[in-house]
C-alpha positions, 0 to 999 in steps of 0.5 A: 260308279253309283246311283244318285239319290234324288230324294229321301223320305222324311222319317224313313230308315235312310233319313234316320241314318243320315243319308241325304238327297244328292248322295250316290249309293255305291254298294250294299253289303259289298255288292255294286248297285247299278240299277233297280235289280241290284237294289231290290235284290240286296235290299231284302237283307236284314242287316245292310252296310251301305257304301255311299258317296257325298256331293264332294266325292267323299265316301262314307258308310252307314249300317241299317238294320231292318225287316226283310221287306222294309223300304229304306225310303230312298228315291231315284230319278227313274224307276230303273235307276238307269236308262231304259235299254232300247232295241237294237234290232231291225226286225222285218215284222217290227210293229213299231216300224209300221206305225203312222206318223204323228203319234205320241213319242212314247209309242215309237220307243222300242224296248228290249230291256231284260229288267223290264222283262222281269219286272213287268213281263216284257219280252226281250230278244236277248241281243242286248245281253252280255255274258255278265248279264246272264250271270246276274240273272242266274245268280239272282234267280230272276224268273221267269224271263220272257224271250222273243225267240221267233226262230232257233235257226241262227242264220234265219234269226239274223236275217229276220232281226237284222242284228249280227248277234241275233244268232249267237245269243240263242246259246243263252236260252239253254244256259238259262233253262238249265240254270233253273230260270223259267222261260216263256217264249214267243214266236211271231210267225211270218209266212215264208220265213219261220213257218213250215219246217222252220217252225218244226225245228224251233218247236223241237229245240224249245221243247227239248228244254222243257220244263225250263221252257214252260210255255211257247206262244205262236202268234201271227205277224201283224201288218198295218197299212203303213209299211211304205219302204219296208220288206214285203210281208203277207198274212197267213191264208186260212189253210196255212193257219190251219197247218200252223195250228196242227203243228203246234198242237202236235207238239203240245200233245207230245209235251202233255204226255211227257211233262204233264203241261202242254208248253206249246200254244197257238194265239186265239187269232190263228184259230180264228184265221183257220176257221176253227173252234177255240179250245176250252179253258182246260187246254191252256193250263195256267194261262202263262201266255194271256198277254200274247192273246193265248186263251183270252177268249176261252178264259173270258167265256168261262168267267162270263158264263159262270157269272151269268149262272150265279146272277139271279135272272130279273128284268133290266130296263137298260140299253147299251152298246159295246164296241170291239175289234172285228176279230172278237165281234162274233164272240162278244155278240154271243155273250151279249145275246146270252145276257139279253136272254137271261135279263128281259128288257136288257137291249145290247148292241155290239159294233165291230170297229174296222181299223182304218187308222192302222189298216183293216188287216188289224182286227184285234180290239187292243189297236182300235182307236178313238177316232175309228170308234167315233167314225163308226159309232157316231150318229147311232143310238147308243143307249145308256152307255158305250162300253169298250175293252180297256186294252184300247187305252194306254196304261194310264187309262185316259187315252186311245192310241190316236191320242184321243182322250176318253173325255173327248170321245165321250163328249163327241158321242154324247153318251157315257163311256165305260172301259171294261177289263178282260174279265167275265164278271166285269163284263157282265157287271158293265152290261147290266150297268152295275 
């Protein structure tokens, strides 16, 4: 079994060695190559013995000498050099199952590929892994691995994920942690399922593996308005969210005393739901869980006020509008007010966009669509520019979740649009038109 080479870079090491497109790469230094992890791991050797198979099926070998990080100049049909592994679970809280119809096809693909976890930080449930996959992770020292744990109760995990393997693969977690692999865990909490005593059990089990388990993010379930035919779920009440915060903070304090790191963190959204002030930056350590919305507000606030303090006050003749999700509105209004106070003549409006596309229970900025921005900002005086968080766009940076392009929204609003990264300096620059 090998991986077919789709192209060979002219003048590259592989080209000079006489390797051709259409041939199969079978092994490097005797190690089989099945995907990008094998290829990248064994490629770092300085002396490579490549076993290949030509189009006729005849095998041949080539020896290549190179520097550690030199590329061979081989191209493959896909980045993974293999098919991406889809999720085989049917989680009761799955967000993809709650998407409305008619979106682009890629949004409906459920990823659960350990290789994507290592390469891009995606979270995996482990149900696609077999013992040989775990052995490969350990042998290659792949770290960190991000795991969607949800609960360490095997029976409950099977019930929540609708996969008979969901419970047994929990055994992989201590094996990886004790093998030197750093783990980041996330728990999507659903009221009546994995909160309360079950949350305590899960945190106790994961904290026992610290510092191998280096962080645990506790995030609330997200519910859209498109749950027809799905199991009934509800959001946390204010009191329940406060109880979750108390539980996680208690474990965090214990880990801080024992290991010098907090390990357990609550997503910003749960603090807001509980009506509590968000912790300062120092609380979040190295911000391992930013992608889960843990510490985003604290970091952005610190960066923004530092940039504001280091920017000389001056008169600015500019008016701009910033749109965001309902959850971040009070915070961004605070930052806009601070900027307007420091720069006379700067007029800033912040519009909280209610999410009619997914349902008004969805309040995060990353799920605001172009259509909702148009409906709620259209017809208003928007000033010199409309600013919006870049997380509203797909990876290519050109399209919102509802398939509306930035170009179309700009044309229909009649004002220049500017996507702003989640960075305090970038936000201040955008507000000032720099």
